[in-house]
C-alpha positions in Angstrom: 125.7 20.8 30.3 125.8 24.5 29.9 129.6 24.7 30.0 130.0 22.0 27.3 127.6 23.9 25.0 129.6 27.1 25.4 132.5 28.0 23.2 135.4 27.8 25.6 137.4 30.6 23.9 134.6 32.9 24.6 135.3 32.7 28.3 138.5 34.6 27.8 136.7 37.4 25.9 133.9 37.9 28.4 133.5 38.8 32.0 135.0 36.2 34.3 132.7 34.8 37.0 134.1 33.1 40.1 132.4 31.3 43.0 134.3 31.2 46.3 133.4 28.6 48.9 134.8 27.6 52.3 133.6 28.6 55.7 132.6 28.4 59.4 136.0 29.7 60.6 138.2 32.5 59.6 140.9 30.0 58.6 138.8 29.0 55.6 137.1 32.4 54.9 140.0 34.8 54.9 142.1 32.9 52.4 139.1 32.8 50.0 138.6 36.5 50.4 142.3 37.1 49.8 142.1 35.2 46.5 138.9 37.1 45.6 140.7 40.4 46.3 143.5 39.5 44.0 141.2 38.8 41.2 139.4 42.1 41.8 142.8 43.9 41.8 143.7 42.4 38.5 140.3 42.5 36.8 138.0 45.4 37.3 135.0 43.6 35.8 135.3 40.2 37.4 132.1 38.9 39.1 132.6 37.0 42.4 130.0 35.2 44.4 130.6 33.7 47.8 128.6 30.5 48.6 128.6 29.3 52.2 126.7 27.9 55.2 124.1 29.9 57.1 125.6 29.4 60.6 129.3 30.2 60.2 131.3 33.3 60.6 131.0 34.0 56.9 127.6 35.5 57.3 129.2 38.5 59.0 132.7 38.5 57.5 131.9 38.1 53.8 129.3 41.0 53.4 131.7 43.3 55.4 134.4 42.4 52.9 132.1 43.6 50.0 131.1 40.3 48.5 127.7 39.0 47.7 126.8 35.9 49.8 124.5 33.0 49.0 123.7 30.3 51.5 123.2 26.6 51.1 122.5 23.6 53.4 125.5 21.6 54.6 126.5 19.4 57.5 129.7 18.4 59.3 130.9 14.8 58.4 130.6 12.6 61.5 131.4 9.0 60.4 131.3 7.7 64.0 127.5 7.8 64.2 125.4 6.1 61.4 122.4 8.3 62.1 124.5 11.4 62.0 126.2 10.3 58.8 122.9 9.7 57.2 121.8 13.2 58.1 125.0 14.6 56.7 124.4 12.8 53.4 120.9 14.0 53.2 121.9 17.6 54.0 124.7 17.5 51.5 122.4 16.3 48.7 120.0 19.1 49.6 122.8 21.7 49.6 124.1 20.4 46.2 120.7 21.0 44.6 120.6 24.5 46.2 124.1 25.2 45.0 123.3 23.9 41.5 120.4 26.4 41.2 122.9 29.1 42.1 125.4 27.9 39.5 122.7 27.9 36.7 121.8 31.5 37.6 125.4 32.8 38.2 127.1 30.8 35.5 130.6 30.6 37.1 133.8 29.9 35.1 135.7 28.9 38.2 134.8 27.5 41.7 137.5 28.0 44.3 137.2 25.9 47.5 139.2 26.7 50.6 137.6 23.8 52.5 135.2 22.9 55.3 132.1 20.9 54.9 130.1 23.6 53.1 132.5 23.3 50.2 131.4 19.7 49.4 127.9 20.5 48.0 129.2 23.6 46.3 132.1 22.0 44.5 129.9 19.0 43.5 127.3 21.4 42.0 130.1 23.4 40.3 131.5 20.3 38.8 128.1 19.2 37.5 127.5 22.6 36.1 130.9 22.4 34.2 132.9 25.1 36.1 136.6 24.5 36.6 137.4 23.5 40.2 140.4 24.7 42.2 141.3 23.9 45.8 143.4 25.8 48.3 144.5 23.7 51.3 145.7 25.7 54.2 147.1 23.0 56.5 150.1 20.7 56.5 147.7 17.9 56.9 144.7 18.4 54.6 141.1 18.5 55.8 138.6 15.8 54.9 136.5 17.9 52.5 139.5 19.0 50.3 140.8 15.5 50.2 137.4 14.2 49.1 137.1 16.9 46.5 140.6 16.8 45.2 139.8 14.4 42.3 137.5 17.1 40.8 140.2 19.8 40.9 142.4 21.1 38.2 144.9 22.3 40.7 145.4 22.0 44.5 147.3 25.0 46.0 149.2 24.0 49.1 149.7 26.2 52.2 152.6 23.9 53.4 154.9 21.7 51.4 154.2 18.9 53.9 150.7 18.7 52.5 152.1 17.2 49.3 152.4 13.8 50.9 148.6 13.6 51.6 147.2 13.9 48.1 147.3 11.2 45.5 147.1 13.5 42.4 150.7 14.8 42.6 150.6 16.4 39.2 147.8 18.7 40.4 149.8 20.1 43.4 151.3 23.6 43.5 152.9 25.0 46.6 151.7 28.6 46.9 151.7 29.3 50.7 148.6 30.4 52.4 146.8 33.5 51.0 146.5 36.4 53.4 144.8 39.7 53.1 146.6 42.6 51.5 146.5 44.4 54.8 149.2 42.1 56.2 151.7 43.2 53.5 154.5 45.7 54.2 153.4 46.7 57.7 155.3 49.3 59.7 155.7 48.3 63.3 156.4 51.8 64.6 153.5 53.3 62.7 151.1 50.6 63.9 152.2 51.1 67.5 151.6 54.8 67.2 148.1 54.1 65.8 147.3 51.8 68.7 148.8 54.2 71.3 151.5 51.8 72.4 154.8 53.2 73.6 157.3 52.8 70.8 160.0 51.1 72.9 157.7 48.7 74.8 158.1 45.0 74.4 154.7 44.0 73.2 153.3 40.5 73.8 150.1 39.3 72.1 148.1 36.2 73.0 144.9 35.0 71.3 143.0 31.8 70.8 141.0 32.5 67.7 137.6 34.1 67.3 135.9 31.7 69.7 138.8 31.5 72.1 140.8 28.8 73.8 140.8 28.0 77.6 144.5 26.9 77.3 145.6 30.2 75.7 143.4 32.1 78.2 145.2 30.4 81.1 148.5 31.5 79.7 147.2 35.0 79.2 146.0 35.1 82.8 149.5 34.1 84.0 151.1 36.8 81.8 148.9 39.4 83.5 149.9 38.1 86.9 153.6 38.5 86.1 153.6 41.5 83.8 150.5 43.5 84.7 151.6 46.9 85.6 155.2 46.3 84.6 156.8 49.3 82.9 158.2 48.7 79.4 155.8 45.8 78.6 152.4 45.9 76.8 150.2 42.9 76.7 147.3 42.5 74.2 144.9 39.6 75.1 142.2 38.3 72.8 140.1 35.9 75.0 137.6 34.8 72.4 133.9 35.4 72.3 133.2 32.1 73.8 135.3 32.6 76.9 135.6 36.3 77.4 133.0 36.8 80.2 134.2 33.9 82.4 137.8 34.8 81.9 137.3 38.5 82.6 135.2 37.7 85.7 137.9 35.4 87.0 140.6 38.1 86.5 138.3 40.8 88.1 137.9 38.6 91.2 141.7 38.5 91.5 142.1 42.3 91.0 143.8 41.9 87.7 141.7 44.0 85.3 142.9 47.5 85.9 146.5 47.5 84.6 147.3 50.3 82.1 149.6 48.1 80.1 147.1 45.3 79.6 144.5 45.3 76.8 141.7 42.7 76.9 139.0 42.0 74.4 136.7 39.1 73.3 137.9 39.6 69.7 140.9 41.5 68.3 139.7 43.8 65.5 142.4 45.0 63.2 144.5 41.9 63.4 147.1 43.0 60.8 148.0 46.1 62.8 148.0 44.3 66.1 150.2 41.5 65.1 152.5 44.0 63.4 152.7 46.1 66.6 153.7 43.0 68.6 157.2 41.5 69.3 156.0 38.1 70.5 152.8 36.3 69.6 151.4 33.3 71.6 148.6 31.4 69.8 147.2 28.2 68.4 148.7 27.3 65.1 145.9 27.2 62.7 147.1 27.7 59.2 145.8 31.2 58.9 147.3 32.4 62.2 150.7 30.9 61.2 150.5 32.7 57.8 149.6 36.0 59.3 152.2 35.9 62.0 154.9 35.0 59.4 153.8 37.7 57.1 154.4 40.2 59.9 157.7 38.5 60.8 157.0 38.0 64.4 158.5 35.5 66.9 155.9 33.0 68.1 155.1 30.5 70.8 152.6 28.1 69.2 150.4 25.8 71.3 148.8 23.5 68.8 145.3 22.4 69.5 145.1 18.7 70.2 141.5 18.6 69.0 142.1 18.8 65.3 142.3 16.2 62.5 145.6 14.3 62.3 147.3 16.9 64.7 147.6 19.2 61.7 148.2 22.3 63.9 151.4 20.7 65.2 152.7 20.3 61.6 151.7 23.9 60.7 153.8 25.1 63.7 156.7 22.7 63.0 157.3 24.3 59.6 158.1 27.6 61.4 159.8 26.1 64.4 162.1 24.1 62.1 163.2 27.4 60.5 163.9 29.0 63.9 160.9 31.3 63.9 158.8 29.8 66.7 158.7 27.6 69.7 156.2 24.8 70.0 154.6 23.9 73.4 152.4 20.8 73.5 149.1 21.1 75.5 149.3 19.2 78.8 149.1 20.0 82.5 152.4 21.9 82.4 151.6 24.0 79.3 151.3 27.3 81.0 154.6 26.9 83.0 156.4 25.8 79.8 155.1 28.7 77.8 156.0 31.2 80.5 159.6 29.7 80.7 160.0 30.3 77.0 158.4 33.8 77.2 160.8 34.7 80.0 163.7 33.6 77.9 162.6 35.7 75.0 161.9 38.8 77.1 165.5 38.5 78.5 167.0 38.3 75.0 165.8 40.9 72.5 168.3 39.8 70.0 166.8 36.3 70.0 163.3 37.8 69.4 164.7 39.7 66.4 166.4 36.6 64.9 163.2 34.6 65.4 161.2 37.3 63.7 163.5 37.3 60.7 163.3 33.5 60.5 159.5 33.7 60.7 159.4 36.1 57.8 161.5 33.8 55.6 158.4 31.5 55.5 155.9 34.3 54.8 153.6 33.5 51.9 154.3 36.8 50.1 153.5 35.5 46.6 150.6 33.2 47.5 147.7 35.1 45.9 149.8 36.0 42.8 150.8 32.3 42.3 147.1 31.2 42.6 145.8 34.0 40.3 148.4 33.3 37.6 147.8 29.6 37.6 144.1 29.9 37.4 144.3 32.4 34.5 146.7 30.0 32.7 144.5 26.9 33.0 140.9 27.7 33.4 138.7 26.8 30.5 141.3 24.6 29.0 
């Protein structure tokens, strides 16, 4: 193999090359970019290539972040259907060949995977090429791809300590917290409110269900508008998701709930660091990235974990914050909206509690995540 033929000490005297992989959702993409940004901060001449799937969010997010993007074939693992599984295996094999051609051309020293099915062919190709493999697992309960690939990794960086129980190779595990973009560090709430045109003394509530959206979070958002739309001293920021914006907005318009000055609605919230920072209370799902970003801003949260995820991992993500006093957890059921509203009303009535929860949230912020990952890779790659 190329790597075996190359003098390993040379790798520390020449330009470092890194392949990042992980995609389809921001929860996989943004941690990879945060790691890439740390390497660019530390090494001016590092070369980084992002390898991903043609149909995920990475096709728009990665180029905007200033990274070169290459695409390979990949398929979601569906073990419940033999025909679908056979298709997955075929597409993974094809993607591995495509990724290996990329490896031979780019010659990476390191492949960093943040998960999702696209990482499987890329990591397999990287291992065949001879690159050092590293994995960053965001969730308290690891995804299937990262668990499958863990045997090839030099180290596995954990977003939550609870993830330690799910991996066999204990000696490879390092708790780092989840990498978040540098824009989330050292935010100034007053400055961010001024930039967004929000009254400095308002109580600011934010609700969002991710880039695609969540009917459950949107139902909660609709109820917040009914109760607090037009109310002085409250600002509500509502990200409905691209998949549900039109129907949710249409429903609100029919009820005459779209013209309140203190309510801001959008399919997608651009400038998430500033918006979370400007808020006092955040209501959201508890994907690993959302949890990390909310804790980095030190905000009180009401988490509504999605029930449609592997091994209920969103609940365990939220539990880490709730156990420290930084969040409430509300399970999704017929009474979810009422329960969330009861907790929201309690917080609105008790500003001191909101402050204490925000402080408890920040205690779990992954402030050193990218530094830990960078230092470990630099200590171990090529050895």
